[in-house]
C-alpha positions in Angstrom: 120.6 112.2 74.6 116.6 112.6 75.8 114.9 108.9 77.0 111.6 108.1 74.8 108.9 108.8 76.7 107.2 105.6 77.4 103.6 107.8 76.4 104.0 108.1 72.4 101.1 111.2 70.8 101.5 112.4 67.5 101.9 115.9 66.8 98.4 117.1 66.6 97.8 114.7 69.9 100.2 116.9 71.4 99.0 120.4 70.2 95.3 119.2 71.8 97.1 118.3 75.2 99.1 121.6 75.0 96.5 123.6 74.3 94.5 122.4 77.0 97.5 122.9 79.7 97.9 126.3 78.7 94.1 127.8 77.7 92.5 125.6 80.5 89.6 123.8 79.4 87.8 123.3 75.6 85.5 122.1 74.1 86.1 119.5 71.2 84.0 122.4 68.7 86.4 124.8 70.0 89.5 123.1 69.6 88.7 122.1 66.7 88.4 125.8 65.1 91.3 127.0 67.5 93.9 124.7 66.1 92.6 124.6 62.5 91.8 120.7 62.9 89.1 118.6 60.8 85.8 117.9 63.4 85.9 114.7 62.3 89.8 114.2 63.0 89.1 116.3 66.6 86.7 113.7 67.4 89.1 110.6 66.9 92.4 112.2 68.0 90.1 113.2 71.2 88.6 109.9 71.6 92.3 108.2 71.4 93.8 111.0 74.2 90.8 109.8 76.3 91.4 106.1 76.0 95.2 106.9 76.6 93.9 109.1 79.9 96.2 111.9 78.7 92.7 114.0 78.2 89.4 113.6 80.0 85.6 115.2 80.0 85.3 117.7 82.3 81.8 116.9 83.3 81.2 113.3 82.8 77.6 113.3 83.9 76.5 115.9 81.1 74.5 115.0 78.4 75.1 116.3 75.3 74.4 115.9 71.2 76.2 113.0 69.7 80.0 112.9 69.8 79.6 114.8 72.7 81.4 118.4 71.1 80.1 120.6 73.9 81.6 118.8 77.0 84.8 120.4 77.8 87.9 118.1 77.6 91.1 119.2 80.2 94.0 117.4 80.7 93.5 114.3 83.0 95.7 113.3 85.9 94.9 109.4 84.7 98.0 109.0 82.3 100.5 108.2 84.9 102.8 110.2 86.9 106.6 111.1 87.6 108.7 111.2 90.1 111.5 114.0 90.5 114.9 114.1 93.0 117.5 116.1 93.7 120.3 116.1 96.2 120.8 119.2 98.5 123.6 119.7 100.9 123.0 117.4 103.8 119.1 116.0 102.5 117.4 114.2 99.5 114.2 115.1 98.0 111.7 113.7 95.8 108.5 114.8 94.7 105.8 112.8 92.3 104.0 114.5 90.4 100.9 113.5 88.0 100.6 114.1 84.4 97.8 117.0 85.2 101.0 118.9 86.8 99.8 118.3 90.7 102.2 117.2 92.9 101.0 114.3 94.8 103.6 114.0 97.2 107.1 115.3 98.6 109.5 113.3 100.3 113.0 113.9 102.0 115.6 112.0 104.1 119.0 113.1 105.2 122.2 112.6 102.7 125.7 113.3 103.0 127.4 111.0 100.8 128.7 112.6 97.0 128.5 108.5 95.7 125.8 108.0 93.0 125.3 105.1 93.9 124.0 105.8 97.2 121.4 108.3 95.5 120.2 105.7 93.2 119.5 102.9 96.0 118.1 106.0 98.3 116.0 106.8 95.3 114.5 103.5 94.2 113.9 102.7 98.2 111.8 105.5 98.3 110.2 105.8 95.5 108.7 102.0 96.2 107.7 103.4 99.1 105.4 106.6 97.9 104.5 104.0 95.0 102.9 101.7 97.6 101.7 105.1 100.1 100.0 106.6 97.2 98.6 103.8 95.1 100.4 104.3 92.2 101.2 101.9 89.5 104.5 101.2 88.0 102.8 100.8 84.5 102.0 104.2 84.7 105.6 105.3 85.6 106.1 108.3 83.3 110.0 108.7 84.3 112.7 110.2 86.6 113.8 113.7 86.5 117.2 114.3 88.4 118.1 118.4 89.1 121.9 118.6 89.7 123.3 120.9 90.9 126.4 122.3 88.6 127.2 122.7 84.5 126.7 120.8 82.1 130.4 119.7 80.4 130.6 120.5 77.2 131.3 117.9 74.6 130.4 114.8 77.1 126.9 114.2 76.5 125.0 113.7 80.3 128.0 114.4 82.4 127.7 116.8 85.0 130.0 119.2 86.7 128.7 119.0 90.2 129.1 121.1 92.7 132.0 119.8 95.4 129.8 118.1 97.5 128.3 116.2 94.7 132.2 115.9 93.6 131.3 111.7 92.7 128.7 112.5 90.5 131.3 114.2 87.7 133.0 111.4 86.0 130.6 109.2 84.6 127.1 109.3 82.3 124.7 110.2 84.4 121.6 109.4 82.4 123.3 105.1 81.5 124.2 104.8 84.8 121.1 105.9 86.8 118.8 103.9 84.1 121.1 100.7 84.8 120.9 100.9 88.5 116.7 101.8 88.7 115.6 100.3 85.3 113.5 103.4 84.6 113.9 106.3 82.1 116.0 109.4 83.1 116.0 112.6 82.8 118.4 115.3 83.7 118.3 119.1 84.3 121.0 121.4 85.6 118.9 122.5 89.3 118.1 126.0 89.0 116.3 125.5 85.2 114.6 122.6 86.9 113.3 125.1 89.2 111.8 127.5 87.1 109.8 124.9 84.8 108.3 124.0 88.4 107.6 127.4 89.4 106.2 127.9 85.5 103.9 124.9 85.6 102.6 125.5 88.9 102.0 129.2 89.7 99.8 129.4 86.9 102.6 131.7 84.4 101.8 128.9 81.6 98.5 130.1 81.2 99.4 134.1 82.0 103.2 134.3 80.1 105.1 133.1 77.4 108.2 134.0 79.2 109.5 133.9 82.7 112.9 134.4 84.4 113.6 132.6 87.9 116.2 132.8 90.3 116.9 129.4 92.6 118.6 130.3 95.8 119.6 127.3 97.0 123.5 126.4 98.2 124.8 128.8 95.6 122.9 131.1 93.6 121.2 130.1 89.8 118.8 131.3 87.1 116.4 129.3 84.7 114.7 131.0 82.1 111.5 130.0 80.2 110.7 131.4 76.2 108.5 130.5 74.4 106.8 128.1 77.3 109.9 126.3 76.7 113.2 126.0 78.7 115.9 127.5 77.4 119.2 125.9 78.6 121.4 127.7 75.9 124.0 126.6 73.3 125.9 124.3 75.5 123.1 123.4 78.1 124.2 126.2 80.8 122.0 129.4 80.2 121.0 130.8 83.8 124.6 130.2 85.0 124.8 133.6 87.2 126.7 132.4 90.0 129.5 133.1 87.4 128.9 136.6 88.2 129.8 136.2 92.1 133.6 135.1 92.6 133.7 132.7 95.4 135.4 134.0 98.3 133.7 137.2 98.4 129.9 137.9 99.4 127.7 136.7 96.9 123.7 136.5 97.4 123.9 132.3 97.7 122.9 130.0 100.9 125.5 129.5 101.9 126.7 132.9 102.3 123.6 133.6 104.3 124.7 131.1 106.6 128.6 131.9 106.8 126.8 135.5 107.8 124.1 134.1 110.1 127.6 132.0 111.6 129.7 135.2 111.8 127.1 137.1 114.3 127.2 133.6 116.7 123.8 131.5 115.0 124.4 128.0 115.2 123.5 126.8 111.9 124.6 123.5 109.7 122.5 123.9 106.8 119.5 125.8 105.2 117.3 123.7 107.1 118.3 125.7 110.3 117.2 129.5 108.6 114.1 128.9 109.4 114.7 129.3 113.8 117.3 132.4 113.4 114.1 134.3 111.4 113.4 135.0 115.5 116.6 135.1 117.1 118.7 137.2 114.4 116.2 139.3 112.6 118.7 141.9 111.9 121.5 139.5 110.3 118.7 138.2 107.9 117.7 141.8 107.1 120.7 143.0 106.5 122.1 140.2 104.0 118.6 140.8 102.1 119.4 144.6 101.3 122.8 143.6 100.2 121.8 140.5 98.6 119.0 142.0 96.9 121.5 145.0 95.6 123.4 142.2 94.3 120.9 141.2 92.3 119.9 144.1 90.9 121.7 143.8 88.0 120.7 140.5 87.0 117.3 140.5 87.0 117.4 143.9 85.0 119.7 143.1 82.4 117.4 139.5 82.2 114.3 141.7 81.7 116.1 143.8 78.9 117.1 140.9 77.2 114.4 138.8 77.3 111.3 141.0 78.1 109.5 138.1 80.6 106.6 138.4 81.8 107.1 137.2 85.5 110.6 137.0 87.2 110.4 134.7 90.4 112.2 134.1 93.2 112.5 130.9 94.3 115.1 128.4 96.6 115.6 126.7 99.5 115.2 129.5 101.7 112.2 130.9 103.9 109.6 132.3 102.7 109.8 135.1 104.1 113.4 135.9 102.9 112.5 135.0 99.1 109.2 137.1 100.0 112.0 140.2 101.2 114.0 139.6 98.1 111.3 140.3 95.8 109.8 143.2 96.9 113.6 145.0 97.2 113.5 143.6 93.6 110.0 144.5 92.5 111.1 148.0 93.5 114.5 147.7 91.6 112.8 146.8 88.4 109.6 149.5 88.9 112.7 152.1 89.6 114.6 150.8 86.4 111.9 152.3 84.3 112.7 156.2 83.1 110.4 158.8 83.4 110.4 158.7 79.2 109.7 154.9 78.9 106.6 154.6 75.9 103.6 153.6 77.6 103.5 150.0 76.4 106.6 149.4 78.4 105.7 148.0 81.4 107.9 145.9 84.2 107.1 142.1 84.8 105.4 140.6 87.9 107.8 140.0 90.4 107.1 137.1 92.9 108.4 135.4 95.7 107.8 131.2 95.2 106.0 129.4 97.4 107.6 125.8 96.6 111.0 126.5 98.9 113.8 123.6 98.0 111.0 121.5 96.4 110.7 123.8 93.2 113.6 121.4 92.1 112.2 118.1 92.7 108.9 119.2 91.2 110.4 120.8 88.3 112.5 117.7 87.8 109.2 115.4 88.0 107.8 117.7 85.3 110.4 117.1 82.4 109.2 113.8 81.6 105.8 115.2 81.8 107.1 118.5 79.5 108.3 115.8 77.1 105.2 114.3 76.4 102.9 116.5 75.4 105.1 119.8 74.2 104.1 120.2 70.8 107.6 119.9 68.3 108.9 117.5 70.8 110.9 114.2 69.2 
């Protein structure tokens, strides 16, 4: 069950917002022509969207003809903001994102508990403080998204088999629980799928490609799929669970595996936050791990490419940027080698890039869930 969006747009209004979000600013005349909407109707719809704060005129002082048909419209940040939250091993992370898709704030605090009530209390407290610090009105709050590390439980709506260190989240309807505790509309999504949405929105991919794959390397490893500019979560909500390909107890391309490699080499690390300091003290260990992890990920990435033909592959995660860049470089070489010499000339490997969002990709993507839902054509 999805919550009802705070802002209700008609299908034509959503088409206008989506065109501006994916194609950039455009005049009313251009929008009417591209979307096949009569000029008079487009003028009325755009007036309503401006009143809602969903779109705005890009050049407020520009003088134009009656109806201002040539002044570009763009997605506005005035419609409101949303929050996203997730728990990494050892810390809670929250992001605020405005309706234009811009990150307003990021916030972290230590958290070791697997009790969802403690999570809800911490989120409520931190959101109150962030709203005050950034002068954000409660009336403009669009919703809370939560990125959950773990798969959805088939046949039990809003129940998730969260990872072991969040096992207290497993036996309850999380939407009902969090909505009751917080009094807010709540969206849930797997953490890797949420990260994929963040990479798609914030990395400019939304404007240049219709599809993308994202790998998120946190405590574990997971994937997210964007297809047709929409999150593809699969029949049972668990598309991208690539961690199942790497059995526990064996070397795998995950954050916990990297920590184990560093500890075996004598490094004193307790969480992924400590890895940054090992770049200088244990460079050989990290380099060897990157080589091995990249080889393990090659099949996942190349299989995704031949199945999906994505415009981009993003390597994201709660690891230092230099590690993500090393993985991306190896995988980019792999995708190019994967293209055989006799491939047709119109086939080309996708863009492969490292994310700069770090662990915040999950909370940013979670915050984008209600925003994406409000302005997406076809959304209920």
